[in-house]
N, C-alpha and C positions, 0 to 999 in steps of 0.2 A: 575791559573785563570781558573775557570770554564766557558767553553763557552756556551751562552745560545743557546737552540735548534733552529735550522733553521727553516723557515716556510716550507719547503719542508718536513722536518722529523715530523711536526706536521700535514700534511694534511691527511694521513692516519686514524689518532685518530679522527679527525675532522668529516671525512666522516663517520667512523664508528659509531660515536656518533649520528650523524644526521640520520643514517639508522636506529638505534635502537629507536630514538624517532619517525620516521615515521611509523614504524612496529608496535609500541605500540599504536599509536593514535586512532587506530579504536576501542580500548578496553576500553577506557575512556569516561565518559558521558560529553558531551559537556558543559560548563559553559556559563554563559551569557556574560563574557567577550570575549569568542571565536565566539560569534555570531555577526554579522555586526551590528545589530540593533534589539535585542531581545525586545519583547513586555514588559517583566517585567522591564528591565531598561528602557524603554520608558515611562512605567507608573510612574517610580520613578521621572524622569525628569519631568513630568506633574505635579505631586503632589507637586512638589517644586514651582509650580507657583499657586497662588491662583485662577485665572481665569480659567487656564486649568483644575485645580482639580474640581472645581464645574461644568464645561462643561462636563467633563468625567463622574461626578455623574449623571448628567441629562441624558446623553446618555444611561447610564446604565438602568435606569428606562424605557427608551423607548424601548430598545432592549428586555427586559424580555417577551414583548408580541409577539415577532417576533420569539422566538426561537423555538416554536412548531407549527409555521405556515408552510404550504406547500409553496414552492417557487412559485408557479403560482397563488397563493392567493392574490388578490388585497386588501390592508388594506388602511384604512383611514390615510391620511397624517396628522401628527400633526406639526404645525407649530413650536412649541417649540423644536421638535425633529430635524426638518430640519436646524433650526438655530444652534442647538448644532453641528451637522455634518459640517455645514460651518466653525464654528469656530476653529474645529479641523483639517481642510483641511491641514493647513501647519505645524501641529505638528508632531513630530516623530513617534506618535502613528499609523498615518496613513501608514506609510511605515515599520512598524515593523514585525518581523518574529518570528518564533519558530523552533525547531529542534526536530526530534522525540525522540532521545534518550538524550534529555537534561533533567537535574533535574528540578523539579517543571513544568512539560510540561502542567499539568493541569490547572496550574494558567496562564501559558503563552497563551494558547489557549482561556481560559475565556476572558482574555484582548483583545485578537485579534478580537474576535466575538462581543464582547460589541461595539467595534468601526466599524467592518464590516458588522454586520448584518443590520444596519440601512442605509447602503451605498446606496440603491437606493429605499427604502420604496414602494415596491409594483412593480416597474418596474422591473421585474426579468430578471437577467442575470445570467449565471453560476458563482458560487461562486469561488473566486480567492484563491488558496492554500495558507496556511498561513505558510507553510514550507519552509525554506531556502534549496535551491535546490543545495545540496552539491554532489560532485563527489569522488567517492573512487575507487582506482585501485590497491588493494592489491591482489597479485597471491595468489591461494589457493594451499597450499603444502598437496598432498596426498600421504599416503604411501599405494600403492595399494597391496604391498606384504602381507598385514594383512588380505587381503580378501580371502587369500588362503584356509582359513577353511571353505568357502562356496564351495558349489558345483560349478563346472565350469559353468554349464549352469543355474545357478540362475539368476532371472530376475534382472533388473538394480534398481527397487524400492527396492528390499531385499539388493542389494549392498549398495544403498544411506543410507539406514536404519542403515547397520552395521558400515559405514563411521561415523554417528552420534553417534553410540554406542561407538566407539573408541575414540571419543572426549569427554572430562570430561564436559564441559560446555554445549555442545548439548544435551548429554545423560541426564544430571542434569534436564535441562529445558524440555525435551521431557517427561521423567518419571513424572515430575510435571503435566503437563496438561494431561498425560495419566491417572493418579490416580484421577484428578479432574473431568474428563469426563467419568469416568467409572462407572458401576453399573446402575441398573434399576431406581433408584431414585437420579440421578445426579441434581446437582444445576447448571441450566445452566449459570446463570451469573458469577459464580465461574470458570465453564469451559471456558467461554470465556475470562475471565481474565488471565487465564493461557495460553490459545492460544495466546492472545495478547503478552504476556511475552516471549514466545517462538519466535514468528517471529519478535520481536522488539530486543530481546536480543541475539540470536543465530547469528553466522557468516551468512551473508546472503547467502554464497555457500552452507552450510549446509541446510538450510531451504529451499532454491530453489531446492536443489536436492532432498530432502524428498517429496515436493508437486509436482515437475514438472519433475518427472522421466519418461523417455519414456518406453512405453510397446508395444509390438507386438499387431496387431489388434485381434489376436486369443487368447492372454493370458489373459483370464478374472481375473485369480488370481492376476495378477500384476496389472491390472486395478482396481480392487477391492481394493487393499492394497493402490493403490495411492489415491483413493476417500476416503477411510477411514482415511487418514493421518490428517484430521482436526477433528476426531471423531463426524461425522453428526448426530450420533444417540442422541447426547446430545446438540451439538453447535448449531444445527438448530432448528427451532420451531416446535413443534409437529403437529400443524395445520398450513399450508401456510396461512400467512395474506395477505391482500391486498397490493400491492407494494407501493402504495402512503401512506398508514398508516405505513409502516414500513419506508419509507422516512422521515415521519413526527417524527417517534420516533428517527430517526437517527438525524436529525436536532435539536432535543431538548437536545441532547448530544454534548458538543464542540468537544470531541475527535472524535466521529463517523462522526460529520460533516465535520471536518478537513480531515478525511481519504477519504471521498466521494469527498471532493472538490480536493484533491491531485489526485485521481484516474481520475476525470473528466478532470482535466487541462492536465494530462500526457498521457492519453489513448484516447482521442476523435480524430476521423477522421477530416481531414480539407476539405475545399471545394473542392480540386483537387483530383480526385480517386486515392488511393494509398497512399496518403499523410497523415501523423499522426503529432500531435502536437509536440511530443517530440521523443527521441530514444526509442528502444525496452526496454532497461534495466531500463529506468526510468519509464515506463508503468508497467513493472513486479515489481518494488520495490512499487509503488502506489497500485497494485493490492493486493499484500501480506499485504499491511498495511491495507486492509479492513477486513482481517481475524481476528476474535475475536471482532469485532463490530457486532451491531445489523443487519448489512447488510452484514453478511458473505456470500460470493459466495463459490460454489463448483462444482465439475465436475458432470455432469448430470448422467452419467452412467460408467459402468467399460469397455465400449468398443469403447469409443471415448474420444477426449479432449475438447468436448463442455462443458462450464462452464454457471451457471446461478444463480440467485438469489432465494432463497426459498420462493417465494410469488407468488400471482396471481392478474390477473386484473380483475377477476369476481366481479361485483357489484361496478365497478368505475363511472357508470353513464356518465355525460357528460365530465369527465376527464379521458376516456379511451384512448384517443390518447396520453396523457402525461404519464399515465402509462404504456402504452406498450413502448414508447419511453425509459423509465427508464429500462424496461426489457431488450430491444435491446442493451442497453449500455453495458450490460454484454454478452448476448447470441448470438448477431449477431453483435459485435464488431470487425471488421477486424483488427484494430490496436492491440487489445488485443490477438485475435486469432493467429496472425502472430507471435506476441512476444512470446506466448507460444510455438508455433510450433518451433521457432527459439532456444529456450533455450532447449527445449527436444532434437533437433538435437545436440546441442553442448555438452549435456550431454551424449549422445549416442557415440559421439566421444571420449569421455574420455576414454573409455573402449574397443575402437576399434582399438587404436594404439598400435603398436609393439614396445613399449619403452624399452630400455636398462635399465634405471635406473627407479625402481619402485617408488622412491620419486622424483616427479617431480612437478615443478609448473605450473600452468595453468591460463591464463589471457585472458579474451575477450576484444577485442578494444572497448573501451568506449570514446567517443568524448568529450571534455572538454567544449562543448558549454554550456552556461548558460543563459537563457531568461532574459531579463530585467524586472522590475516589469510593465513597460509600455507594453512590448511585452505579457506578460502574461494576462493583463487586456483587450488588444485588442482582444486576442484569445478567452477570456472568454465571450466577449459579443455576440458570435455565439451562436445560439439556439442549444440545445443538441439534434441535430435531426440525428438518425441512421437508414437512409433509404438505404438498401443494394444497390438498383439501384443507387443510387447517390454516394455512398462512397466506394463500394466495388473495390478494384484493379483488373486489368484485369487478367484473369487466374483463380480468386478465384474459388474452388471447390463448387460444388452444394450443399454440405452438409451444408455450411454456408450461402447459399441463399434461399434454399427452405423453405417454410413454414412449421410449425409443430404444432401439437396440442399443447395447452397452457401446458397441464400436461407434455409434454415432455421436456418443457423449466423451469421447476422448479427443482432445486437440490432436490433430495429426502434425506430423513434422514438415510435411510439404517437400517441394523438390530443391533444387539448388538455390541458395540464398539470393533473394532479390530486394536488396534495400533499396525502397523507393527514393528517387532523387529528384531534384528540382530540374 
């Protein structure tokens, strides 16, 4: 008689299966069923109800006029639109979310902003991010022995570029945007789309390593390689537009608006100096999500790590203050600056440790805190005011607080594209 396997003997096999599933989970696109309440599923539920379906269609006509309006612009309130909002308050549409790597992301975001664009009708509050706040904690295994082909004194940006080249997926995605963003007659919209694909689909560790590689202050070559990571000669506008016009353009695109809302939610300083809305890794993830949109930021120069939008506030008239607030949300944002500095410090540590095994896993501590929808809404009601005197933490260096000419706060396009290669 054959004895059935004992539970103890099955335990290793079960653990191995769970481990393989967890390691592969990050490589698949999330489906609607894997999201708590995706907007595409919420709309299906709504369309099954004749009243909800009709109300949603009414709201769609209301929000079409809001999509290209400045957030601070007061619009006349339509009673029919207000009624539609109230009727949908208790539907699953109001609490629906999307995921950056989900299939049909554009459709999901379209639904989200149809419902949420009309949330306040002129009474401006910061947009709430449509993205479900997921936490990943996969360690990054790097085979540093393969970097022996480089010179020992090679800068870290070159080393991270080599690590990307040695990874098939990272290399393929990087070459795709390198080709799309090259040449004197590049098509900017194609370049931005390929940039977005790289930062959305490449492993986060590779993408952050390429963009946030640390350089010595005197190593201009390394700094220029870092600044050219996003192909600024093609990705950034040839003439810096007004920042509010750029924001208006972004608000007309559901994806760009979503990325901006995500950045504002995760990177804005709170009322207490030195306190940020969420953890640094969430802020960096949101910042990288801006790359490839109409509001793509970049490093200002090759000699420091200050970042800025490629836009100006000249000609803003009585909206000058709002325009400068938008500029400072990138260029003088202590939460973003500290997150970038911390990530660069972490990256420098990867190559400064004398490790016996060249193949080693590295993982940063990521707290599993997840804000509730109510907490997000409470935080989003704060005006997006970036005044360094009120929000800069104690000990912040003067390079972040001193005023600078506006031209110095605009991310330059640079010369011909120089995608760093291994």
